[in-house]
C-alpha positions in Angstrom: 92.4 70.5 82.9 94.1 73.7 81.6 91.6 75.9 83.5 92.3 73.9 86.7 96.0 74.5 86.2 95.4 78.2 85.7 93.2 78.5 88.8 95.2 76.2 91.1 94.7 78.5 94.1 91.0 78.2 93.8 91.2 74.4 93.3 93.4 74.1 96.3 91.0 76.2 98.4 88.1 73.9 97.2 90.0 70.8 98.3 90.8 72.3 101.7 87.2 73.3 102.2 85.9 69.9 101.1 88.3 68.0 103.4 87.7 70.2 106.3 84.0 69.2 106.4 84.6 66.0 108.3 86.5 67.9 111.0 83.7 70.4 111.5 81.2 67.6 111.5 83.3 65.8 114.1 83.4 68.9 116.4 79.7 69.4 116.1 78.9 65.7 116.6 81.3 65.5 119.6 79.7 68.5 121.3 76.2 67.2 120.8 77.1 63.7 122.1 78.9 65.0 125.1 76.0 67.2 125.9 73.7 64.2 125.7 75.9 62.4 128.2 77.8 60.1 125.9 81.4 59.7 126.8 83.3 59.8 123.5 86.7 61.0 122.4 87.2 63.4 119.5 89.0 60.7 117.6 86.1 58.3 117.9 83.8 61.2 116.9 85.9 61.7 113.7 85.7 57.9 113.0 82.0 58.0 113.5 81.6 61.0 111.1 83.8 59.4 108.4 82.0 56.1 108.7 78.6 57.9 108.4 79.9 59.8 105.3 81.0 56.5 103.8 77.5 54.9 104.3 75.8 58.1 103.0 77.8 57.7 99.8 77.2 53.9 99.2 73.8 53.3 100.6 70.7 54.6 98.8 69.1 57.7 100.3 70.8 60.2 102.6 69.9 58.6 105.9 72.0 55.5 105.7 75.0 57.1 107.4 72.8 58.6 110.1 71.2 55.2 110.8 74.7 53.7 111.1 75.8 56.5 113.5 72.8 55.9 115.7 73.5 52.2 115.7 77.2 52.7 116.5 76.5 55.2 119.3 73.9 52.9 121.0 76.0 49.7 120.6 79.5 51.1 121.0 78.9 53.6 123.8 76.1 51.8 125.6 73.7 54.6 125.5 69.9 54.7 125.0 68.4 55.1 121.6 66.6 58.5 122.3 69.8 60.5 123.1 71.5 59.0 120.0 68.6 59.8 117.7 68.2 63.3 119.2 71.9 64.2 118.8 72.1 63.0 115.2 68.8 64.8 114.3 70.1 68.0 115.9 73.3 67.5 114.0 71.3 67.5 110.8 69.3 70.5 111.8 72.4 72.4 112.7 73.8 71.7 109.2 70.8 73.4 107.6 71.9 76.9 108.4 75.2 76.4 106.7 73.5 75.1 103.5 71.2 78.1 103.5 74.2 80.4 104.1 75.9 78.9 101.0 72.8 79.5 98.9 72.5 83.1 100.1 76.1 83.7 99.3 75.6 82.3 95.9 72.6 84.6 95.4 74.6 87.6 96.5 77.7 86.7 94.3 75.7 86.1 91.1 72.4 87.8 91.7 71.9 88.4 87.9 71.7 84.7 87.4 69.1 84.3 90.1 67.0 87.2 88.9 67.1 86.0 85.2 65.8 82.6 86.1 62.0 82.5 86.8 62.1 79.4 88.9 64.9 80.6 91.2 63.2 84.0 91.5 60.1 82.3 92.8 62.2 80.5 95.4 63.8 83.7 96.8 61.0 84.2 99.4 61.3 80.6 100.5 65.1 80.8 100.8 64.8 84.1 102.7 62.2 82.7 105.1 64.3 79.5 105.7 67.3 81.8 106.4 65.3 83.7 108.9 64.1 80.5 110.6 67.7 79.2 110.7 69.0 82.5 112.1 66.3 82.4 114.8 67.3 78.8 115.7 71.0 79.7 115.9 70.2 82.8 118.1 68.0 80.6 120.4 70.7 78.0 120.7 73.3 80.6 121.6 71.0 82.2 124.2 70.2 78.7 125.6 73.9 77.9 125.8 74.6 81.1 127.7 71.8 80.1 130.1 73.5 76.8 130.6 77.0 78.3 131.2 75.6 81.1 133.4 72.8 79.9 135.6 72.3 83.3 137.2 70.9 84.5 133.8 68.0 82.1 134.2 67.0 83.2 137.7 64.0 85.6 138.0 64.8 89.2 138.5 65.0 90.5 142.1 61.6 91.7 143.1 60.0 89.9 140.2 57.1 87.5 140.5 59.4 84.5 141.2 58.5 82.7 138.1 61.4 82.5 135.6 60.9 83.8 132.1 61.5 81.8 128.9 65.2 81.9 129.5 64.8 80.3 132.9 62.5 77.6 131.6 64.9 76.9 128.7 67.8 76.6 131.2 65.7 74.3 133.4 64.8 72.1 130.4 68.5 71.9 129.2 69.8 71.2 132.7 67.3 68.3 133.1 67.7 66.9 129.6 64.4 68.1 128.2 62.2 67.3 131.2 60.3 70.1 132.8 61.9 71.1 136.2 59.8 70.7 139.3 
């Protein structure tokens, strides 16, 4: 208790970061649901995230809150099951890079601890590989988002073969909710 009193700025920062997580989750969930065609307000997205967090704490396993969110989306917003499951799954996948980022920052801040522990040293290649995969996923999503906002990026080059490249195919699949364009 005395250490907490001495380090009150760090304790306050920890509380702020902890309590900002539902807000960031709400923003991410809201964007994914709106992109899936679900009409939902930010306030309802926040309620959905907080309810999901509650069920994650009190139900065994880590998927109870996700199952509740899928149920609430399909029942409360009259949407099909597939977009609800896809948005919640993608929400989980987008949370993975942040976890890996925290691990990498911990490795950088206290690298001697990681290097002195034989088990953690063996995990370094796995963590670096997972970080690279997550970075590639984030870059892909950013490029796909630019293709969605700027459709002219997805068109074939003038004088080209007429067949759009991977960016054009990505834009076509995003614009048609995952179905291949004709």
